[in-house]
N, C-alpha and C positions, 0 to 999 in steps of 0.2 A: 814473694816466691814466684808468682805468676809471671812477673816481668822477665825472670830468667828463662822462661819457656817460650817467650815471644819469638825469638829468632830460630828456634828449632825447625829443621826441615823434616819433621816427621809428624805422624798422627799423634795427637794428644788424647789420652784416655783417662777419665776421672770416674770415680764412683761417688755419687752425691746423694745426701739425704733429702727427703722431700721438703723439709723446712728451709734448707739452704740452696735448693736448686735455682730459684729465681735470682737470688743474690749472687750466686756463683756465675750464672750466665751474664748478668749485668757487669760483673767484674771482668769477665772474659771479653765482653764487647768493648769495654773501656781500654783494656790493656792489649788485647790481641787484634782488635778490629773486627769488622763484620764478616767473619769467615763462615763457611758452611759447617753445619753441625748436625749431629744426629743424637737424639736423646732416646734411650731405650729402657724399658723396664720389663720385668718378668721374662727375661731372656730364657729361651729353651722351655718355656711353660706354655700352657694352653692360651693364656690371656696376654701373650707377648704384644708389646706395643712400641712402636718407634715413630718419632716425629723427626722430620728432616727439613732443612732449609737454612737460611741465614740466621745468625744468632738473634738479630733484631726481630725477625719474623717469629721465631720460636718464643721469644720473650713476650711479644704481643699475644700470641696464641695461648701461652700458659696463664696469662692474667685472667683468662675466662674459664680455665679448667680447675678442677679440684685435684691438686697434686697429692698423690698417695704412693707410698712405696719408694724403695731405693731406685736410683737411676744410674745408668751408665751413660756418660757424656763423651762423645767422640768429636773432636774438633780437627778440621783439616789442617794440613801442614801450612807453614808460611811460604806461599809461593811467590811472594814479592821480592825475596832475596835471591840474587843471582849468584849462585855458588860456582866458582870456577876452580878447577884443580890447580894446584901450584905447578909452575913450569917444571920444577924438579920431578914431581910425580908423573907428569906427562912424559918427560924424558925417560923415566924409568920404565913406563909402560911401552913406549916406543922401542926402547932397547930390548925389552923382553920379546916384543913381537918380532924384532929383527933376528934375535939369537935363538929363540925357542919355537918359532913357528915356520911354516913353509910359505907364509903369506908374503906377497910382494909389497913394495912400498905403497903402491896405490891401494891395495886391499887393506893393508894395516891402517892407513889414514882413514879410509872409509869406515872401517869397523870402530876405531877409536872415536871418531867424530860423532858417529851415531850413538855409541854407548855413553859418551860423556856429555852429549848435547853441545858440542863445540862446533865452530865453523870449520869446514874442511881446510880452508886456507890457513888458519892458525895452526892446525895439527900438521898440515903439509910442510909449513915453514919450519916447524920444530923437527919433523921427520927428516927433512933434508940434512939438517945438522948431524943427526944420528947416522944416517945412511952414508954420508960423505966422509965420515971419520975413518973409514977403512983405507 
């Protein structure tokens, strides 16, 4: 099941028992890679404790601690995957900007490129197709 979460572009959150914590972190290291992680216990309580760092460093640190209590494990998103919107989606967004806003071609391209993390030249090339259809 962990393998199916490897490609997700979102924060992973688990609730783990103390006797499974180290095993779970080792599994995460094997399947997900050495991502940043935070493990926290006693959240919202007076003895709240959080450890942050790479999974491998947390595993090394936990080997020397007596682990007690339930933990919340937060693992960073997979940032190695380059997610690009489909051209069709980009075209729909450009069409919306053209028809539903007062923004110019230049301003629409700048806004979309920034919001989607795309190069301005790619967005501009698609925008020209949309704006020239009139």
